[in-house]
N, C-alpha and C positions, 0 to 999 in steps of 0.2 A: 404724341411719334414714342414710345417706348427707346431711351436711351443707346438699350443692347440689339432694336430688328430694326429694321430702317422698312419693313414686310408687315405693313397690320389689316384687319379688314371686322366690321360692326357685322356681327351673328343676330338676329333678333334672339327674344327667348321668349319664348313659346311656351304656353300651361302647360304643357304635355308636360317639359322639361323642366317639372317644379314637386316637388316632395310635398308631404303633410302639415310641413311646415312653413311654408309659399317662397323656399331655400329652391336658388335650382340643384338640382337628383345630385349624384356625385357623378355617376354613370353618366350623362348625356355633356362635361367634359368631354370627353374621348368624340364625343361628337362632334364639339367647337373649334376642337384642333382638324379632325377633315375636315371639315370643309374652309380653314383658317388653313392647312394645308392644300387641294385638292387651285384653292387661288394661286397661291402661291407658286404653285409647277407652272398652274395654267400662265402663269404672266412671268415667271420669273423663268423657267424651261419652255416654254409654248407648248405642252408635254399634253395631253390627254389622259388622266386616271385610264379613265373605261376601256383604255388598248391594249391596255394587262401589260407595259411597260415596265411596268412593278409594284414592290409590294412595300403591304407596311411587316418588318418582323420584329420590334417588339415597343410600345411609348406605356412613361413611364409618368404618377404623374405626381405633384404635392400640390396639398389643398392647404391653404390659408386663410383661408377668411369665405363668411357665408357670401352667396351677390340671391337678394330679393324677386323677386317678381317686377317689385316695382321701377328697374332698375332701364326695364326695353329690352337691350341688347348690353352681350356683353362685344368687350373692343380683343381682338384678341391679337395680339402678333406674335412675329414670327421672323423664323430668316433655318439658314446653314449653320451647323459651325464646325464641323470637318464633311471630308469627302475621307476617301476610303477608295479601293481600287473596285467595287460591284457595290459600293455604297456611299450615301450621308447620310449625315445624323442632325434634326434641327433639334430647336428651347424654340419658346411657345413661352409668352406670359398671359393670362389670360386677367383683365382687367374686369371692375365693376362701375363704380360710379365712383368711384375716388383713383388720385397716382399707383396707390399699392396694388399687388397685383391679388387676388383671388385665387390664381392658380399657375403650380413652372411647372416647364412638362418638359422631355426629348422625348422624339422617336428615331429610333428609323429608318431608312430608307431603301432597297435589295433595287436593285436593277435587273431583270428575271425578260428572260427571254421563254416564256409557257412551259419550260419544265427543268430548267433552274438558273442561279444566281449567271449573270453578265459583266462583262468587267462596262463600267456606264460607259458610257458614246460619249464622244469627244464634244461634239456642238453642246451638252448638258452641263463638261467639268466650264466650259469655254463662259458660259453664263451663269453659271451659280461662279466663279470670283472675276466676272463684271460687276455684276449684282452688288455681291458680298466680298470686296475691296480685299478686307482683313485676308479672307480665307490664301493659304498657302496650295 
């Protein structure tokens, strides 16, 4: 378990994820983050991303070291690091086969009503604060 984040998920590295050097292609990391985010939202918020209640507003990834095919899967640790009026920011660490992250990332998710942003539902705020005790 990551010291900073209380939630993690293992994501298999597929052959299609690899570049010509046998490393996970940089573009694929966004998919790994998405899979971790979907699992987090399902577990912590008990929300279904396919219902369109939130949208991804931004994602930023810093690559630190390559992950190769031999690893079999990556572990993505994540958590909510701040909450705004209509959005929340998540942090991520992607691990290959050692204790040092292969990548770090942040994303911003915005509550969505189908046409524009909306305030975060009170139930989401409560769930986030219950799961992430460091949130204010």
